[in-house]
C-alpha positions in Angstrom: 30.6 11.7 59.0 29.8 12.3 55.3 28.6 8.8 54.7 25.5 9.0 57.1 23.4 11.4 54.9 24.2 9.3 51.8 23.1 6.2 53.6 19.9 7.8 54.7 19.0 9.0 51.2 19.8 5.6 49.8 17.5 3.9 52.3 14.8 6.5 51.6 15.1 5.9 47.8 14.8 2.2 48.3 11.6 2.7 50.4 10.1 4.8 47.7 10.9 2.2 45.0 9.3 -0.5 47.1 6.1 1.5 47.6 6.0 2.4 43.8 5.9 6.1 44.6 9.3 6.9 43.0 8.7 8.3 39.5 11.7 6.5 37.9 10.7 2.9 38.8 12.0 0.5 36.1 9.5 -0.3 33.4 11.7 -2.9 31.8 11.1 -5.5 34.5 7.3 -5.1 34.0 7.3 -5.8 30.2 8.9 -8.2 27.8 10.4 -6.4 24.8 9.8 -7.8 21.3 11.9 -6.6 18.4 10.3 -6.0 15.0 12.9 -5.8 12.2 11.2 -5.0 8.9 11.9 -2.6 6.0 9.4 0.3 6.3 11.1 2.2 3.5 13.0 1.3 0.3 12.2 -1.4 -2.3 10.9 -4.0 0.2 8.5 -1.7 2.1 5.7 -2.8 -0.2 5.9 -6.3 1.3 7.3 -5.8 4.8 5.3 -2.9 6.3 2.2 -5.0 6.7 4.3 -7.6 8.6 5.3 -4.9 11.1 1.6 -3.9 11.5 0.6 -7.6 11.8 3.2 -8.1 14.6 1.8 -5.1 16.4 -1.8 -6.3 16.1 -0.7 -9.8 17.4 1.1 -8.2 20.4 -2.0 -6.2 21.2 -4.1 -9.4 21.0 -1.7 -11.3 23.4 -1.6 -8.3 25.8 -5.4 -8.1 25.8 -5.5 -11.7 27.1 -3.1 -10.9 30.0 0.2 -10.9 28.2 2.8 -13.6 28.8 3.7 -14.9 32.3 1.9 -11.9 33.8 3.8 -9.4 31.8 2.8 -7.2 28.9 4.7 -7.4 25.6 6.3 -4.1 24.4 7.2 -3.7 20.7 10.5 -2.2 19.7 10.2 -1.3 16.0 13.2 -0.4 13.8 13.5 0.3 10.1 16.5 -1.3 8.3 15.2 0.5 5.1 15.8 -2.4 2.6 19.6 -1.9 3.3 21.1 -5.4 3.9 24.1 -4.4 6.1 21.8 -2.1 8.1 19.7 -5.2 9.0 22.8 -6.5 10.9 23.3 -3.2 12.7 19.7 -2.9 13.7 19.6 -6.6 14.9 22.7 -5.9 17.1 21.0 -2.7 18.5 17.8 -4.7 19.3 19.7 -7.4 21.2 22.4 -5.4 23.0 20.8 -1.9 23.6 17.1 -2.5 23.5 17.5 -5.9 25.3 14.6 -7.6 23.4 13.7 -11.2 24.2 13.0 -12.1 20.6 13.0 -10.6 17.1 10.4 -11.0 14.4 11.7 -9.9 11.1 13.4 -10.0 7.7 11.9 -10.8 4.3 14.7 -11.3 1.8 17.2 -14.1 2.3 20.0 -11.6 2.0 18.6 -9.7 5.0 18.3 -12.9 6.9 21.9 -13.9 6.0 23.0 -10.5 7.1 21.6 -10.8 10.6 22.3 -14.5 11.1 25.9 -14.1 12.5 24.6 -11.5 14.9 21.9 -13.8 16.3 24.3 -16.7 16.6 27.1 -14.6 18.2 24.7 -13.1 20.8 22.4 -16.1 21.2 19.4 -14.1 20.1 16.2 -15.5 18.7 14.8 -14.6 15.3 11.4 -15.7 13.8 11.6 -15.5 10.0 8.1 -15.5 8.4 8.7 -15.8 4.6 9.1 -18.6 2.2 12.8 -19.1 1.3 15.4 -21.3 -0.5 16.2 -23.6 2.5 19.9 -24.6 2.8 19.9 -23.3 6.4 19.0 -24.6 9.8 20.2 -22.3 12.7 19.5 -23.0 16.4 18.9 -19.2 16.6 16.1 -19.0 14.0 12.6 -20.4 13.8 11.4 -20.5 10.2 7.6 -20.0 9.9 7.6 -19.6 6.1 7.9 -22.4 3.6 11.0 -24.4 2.5 11.2 -25.3 -1.2 9.3 -28.6 -0.8 6.4 -26.7 0.8 6.1 -24.2 -2.1 8.4 -24.2 -5.1 8.5 -28.0 -5.9 4.7 -28.6 -5.5 4.0 -25.5 -7.7 6.2 -26.7 -10.5 4.7 -30.2 -10.2 1.3 -28.6 -10.6 2.3 -26.7 -13.7 3.6 -29.9 -15.3 0.3 -31.7 -14.5 -2.7 -31.7 -16.9 -4.7 -29.5 -14.4 -1.9 -27.0 -14.3 -1.5 -26.8 -18.1 1.1 -29.5 -18.8 4.0 -27.1 -19.2 7.1 -28.4 -21.0 9.3 -25.3 -20.9 10.1 -23.0 -18.0 11.1 -19.4 -17.8 12.7 -18.7 -14.4 12.6 -15.0 -13.6 13.9 -13.7 -10.4 15.4 -10.8 -8.5 19.2 -11.1 -8.4 20.0 -12.4 -4.9 20.4 -15.7 -2.9 16.7 -16.8 -2.7 15.8 -16.8 -6.4 19.2 -18.1 -7.5 19.2 -21.0 -5.0 15.5 -21.8 -5.5 16.2 -21.9 -9.3 19.2 -24.1 -8.8 16.9 -26.6 -6.9 14.2 -26.2 -9.6 16.6 -26.8 -12.4 17.8 -30.1 -10.8 14.2 -31.1 -10.1 13.2 -30.4 -13.8 16.2 -32.4 -15.0 14.9 -35.3 -12.8 11.6 -35.0 -14.7 13.4 -35.2 -18.1 13.3 -31.4 -18.9 16.4 -30.4 -20.9 18.5 -27.2 -20.3 17.3 -25.9 -23.7 13.8 -25.8 -22.3 14.8 -23.8 -19.2 15.6 -20.0 -19.4 16.9 -18.2 -16.3 16.9 -14.4 -16.0 17.6 -12.1 -13.1 17.0 -8.4 -12.5 18.2 -6.1 -9.7 16.1 -5.0 -6.7 13.9 -2.1 -7.7 14.0 -3.0 -11.4 11.1 -1.4 -13.3 11.6 -1.9 -17.1 10.3 -5.4 -18.0 9.5 -4.6 -21.7 12.4 -6.7 -23.2 12.0 -9.5 -20.7 8.3 -10.0 -21.4 9.0 -9.9 -25.1 11.7 -12.6 -24.5 9.1 -14.7 -22.6 6.8 -14.5 -25.6 9.6 -15.6 -27.9 10.6 -18.4 -25.6 7.0 -19.7 -25.4 6.9 -20.2 -29.1 9.0 -23.3 -28.6 6.3 -25.2 -26.7 4.0 -25.1 -23.7 5.6 -22.6 -21.3 5.2 -21.4 -17.7 7.0 -18.6 -15.9 8.3 -19.2 -12.4 8.6 -15.8 -10.8 10.8 -15.1 -7.8 10.7 -11.4 -8.4 10.6 -9.6 -5.0 9.4 -6.3 -3.7 8.0 -3.4 -5.7 9.4 -4.7 -9.0 6.3 -7.0 -9.2 4.1 -4.0 -10.0 5.9 -3.1 -13.3 6.4 -6.7 -14.2 2.7 -7.5 -14.0 1.7 -4.3 -15.7 4.1 -5.2 -18.6 2.5 -8.7 -18.9 -0.9 -6.9 -19.3 0.6 -4.3 -21.8 1.9 -7.0 -24.1 -1.3 -9.1 -23.8 0.4 -12.1 -22.3 -2.5 -14.0 -20.7 -2.5 -16.9 -18.2 -4.2 -19.1 -20.7 -1.2 -18.7 -23.1 1.7 -18.5 -20.6 0.8 -18.9 -16.9 3.0 -17.2 -14.3 3.3 -18.8 -10.9 4.8 -16.4 -8.3 6.4 -17.3 -5.0 6.6 -13.7 -3.6 3.4 -12.2 -4.8 0.3 -12.2 -2.6 -2.7 -10.1 -1.8 -0.6 -7.2 -0.5 1.5 -6.9 -3.7 -1.6 -7.0 -5.9 -3.3 -4.1 -4.0 -1.4 -1.7 -6.3 -2.3 -3.3 -9.6 -5.3 -3.6 -11.9 -5.7 -7.4 -11.7 -8.2 -7.9 -14.4 -5.6 -8.7 -17.1 -3.8 -11.0 -14.7 -6.8 -13.3 -14.0 -5.7 -17.0 -14.0 -2.1 -16.4 -13.2 -1.0 -18.3 -10.1 0.8 -18.0 -6.7 2.0 -20.7 -4.5 1.7 -20.2 -0.7 0.6 -21.9 2.5 -2.3 -19.5 3.1 -4.6 -17.2 1.2 -7.1 -14.7 2.6 -9.8 -16.4 0.6 -9.7 -19.7 2.5 -13.0 -20.4 4.3 -12.9 -21.5 7.9 -13.9 -19.9 11.3 -10.2 -19.1 12.3 -9.6 -17.2 9.1 -12.9 -15.3 9.2 -11.9 -14.0 12.6 -8.3 -13.3 11.5 -9.4 -11.3 8.5 -12.1 -9.4 10.3 -9.6 -8.6 13.2 -7.0 -7.3 10.7 -9.5 -5.1 8.8 -10.7 -3.6 12.1 -7.2 -3.1 13.3 -6.2 -1.4 10.0 -9.2 1.0 10.3 -8.6 1.7 14.0 -5.0 2.5 13.5 -5.8 4.5 10.3 -3.3 2.5 8.3 -2.7 3.7 4.7 -5.5 2.5 2.4 -7.1 0.7 5.3 -10.4 0.3 3.4 -8.6 -2.2 1.1 -6.6 -3.9 3.9 -5.8 -7.6 3.0 -4.1 -10.5 4.8 -1.5 -12.7 3.1 0.8 -15.7 3.8 3.8 -13.9 5.5 1.3 -12.0 7.7 -0.3 -15.3 8.8 3.2 -16.7 9.4 4.0 -13.7 11.6 0.8 -14.1 13.5 1.4 -17.9 14.1 5.1 -17.3 15.0 4.3 -14.7 17.7 1.6 -16.9 19.2 3.8 -19.9 19.2 6.7 -18.0 20.8 4.3 -16.7 23.5 3.1 -20.2 24.2 6.7 -21.4 24.5 7.6 -18.6 26.9 4.6 -19.5 29.0 5.7 -23.2 29.0 9.3 -22.3 29.8 8.2 -19.8 32.5 11.0 -17.6 31.1 12.2 -15.6 28.1 15.7 -17.2 28.4 16.6 -18.1 24.8 17.8 -21.7 25.6 14.7 -22.5 27.6 12.4 -21.0 24.9 14.2 -22.8 22.1 13.6 -26.1 24.0 9.9 -25.2 24.6 9.3 -24.3 21.0 9.8 -27.9 19.7 6.4 -29.5 19.1 4.4 -26.3 19.7 1.1 -26.4 17.8 -1.3 -23.6 16.8 -4.7 -23.7 14.9 -3.8 -21.3 12.1 -6.0 -19.1 9.9 -5.1 -21.5 7.0 -7.5 -23.9 8.7 -4.7 -26.4 9.6 -3.1 -27.0 13.0 0.5 -26.2 12.4 3.4 -27.9 14.3 6.9 -26.6 15.0 9.3 -29.4 14.1 11.3 -30.5 17.2 14.5 -30.9 15.2 14.6 -28.7 12.1 13.0 -25.5 13.5 10.5 -25.3 10.6 6.7 -25.4 10.6 4.9 -28.3 9.1 2.6 -26.4 6.6 0.0 -27.1 4.0 0.7 -26.1 0.4 -1.8 -24.1 -1.6 -1.9 -22.9 -5.2 -4.2 -20.0 -6.0 -5.4 -18.3 -9.2 -5.6 -14.5 -9.3 -9.1 -13.2 -9.5 -10.2 -9.8 -10.8 -10.8 -8.5 -7.3 -7.1 -9.1 -6.3 -7.9 -12.2 -4.3 -6.9 -15.8 -5.1 -9.1 -18.8 -5.8 -7.4 -21.9 -4.3 -7.2 -24.4 -7.2 -5.1 -27.0 -5.4 -3.9 -27.8 -1.9 -2.4 -30.7 0.1 -4.7 -32.6 2.4 -2.3 -32.3 5.4 0.6 -30.1 6.5 3.9 -31.2 5.0 7.2 -31.5 6.9 9.8 -29.1 5.7 13.0 -30.3 3.9 15.4 -27.4 4.6 18.2 -29.4 2.9 16.8 -30.0 -0.6 17.4 -33.6 -1.9 18.0 -32.0 -5.4 21.3 -30.4 -4.2 24.2 -33.0 -4.2 25.6 -33.7 -0.7 22.5 -32.6 1.2 21.7 -36.2 2.1 24.8 -36.1 4.4 23.7 -33.1 6.3 22.2 -33.4 9.8 18.4 -33.0 10.2 18.7 -30.7 13.2 19.7 -27.1 13.7 23.4 -26.3 13.8 25.3 -23.0 13.9 26.3 -21.7 10.5 29.7 -20.4 11.7 
């Protein structure tokens, strides 16, 4: 006798759900959740906060056009706070508790290495938007930033050329973690192949958040007395501000010793007086200053978004390479979900191969079918006194990534397709 009222109430609840009148109808089925995993505090916040904001802008843009497969995208933002083990925790939370379909995130390679086992274990999908050292090719990651042959190697070749100053000695300065150390291992082998001896290569590392560059800049000046010298900087995060300020303090100008940076773009230069730094270089795959219709719209949309959302210092809002890579990655993922007709990771992974997108760089970028990296153009820009870059050299076409550098012994035996790291 007790079951009849329960049955009636269950049937009544089902009817209400079907008519949409029940207040607790599930929202999850109506949206596709997208995880955003970037440091919004700590030493990397200077670089990563804008990537979170760019992801949110791109999600709004996709939603305004009807979303994906008839569903709106819903951002789930977490702050791993420049704490590498916390990245893994937050990644697991996004995949298991928040049930996101995809994650866009990480900047440093140590944060990516921290989350990689989580994505492989749970078969999640990570889009990684920053240049890195290569030596990785996971089926659970799509790499929308540059591999070394799409940034580091061409930059050093440029410095060795007449146009780039014909450098003979190289001061490799980096933050002490996997990306700078592995990149410099590759660059040292590359320089050896060009006849540069070890005595003409200096390698120095500083911790994250390092702020006293007085001695290091003095050492660069001493080292440069031995011949035409260039500095290769893989300094990351907010340490770039005191490093560049110290270059200016000691009067080390680009005409004397040029610095080429792999992790300094328009966003990092916002907090610096760039007048003393004019002529120093950065190597990327995109600069805000490139002229084409796609980029004009991209920059205008970003500045309007920054103002509308009242982002900090919105009046000086700038775009940069990892922001462009975030934008391209999100659009490509949306295209792949549309093609697959599903957010299922295996189906989306299959649909991602060969995806193309007309990027703000002015080039149509392609996601490689086997190695999960974008084919990207390479650009070298000179710092101008307004904090922008004048592009002084670029490739004619996008370059295919070489995740396994040919300058590391044994890499020629590794497969040219994504395999699990564990």
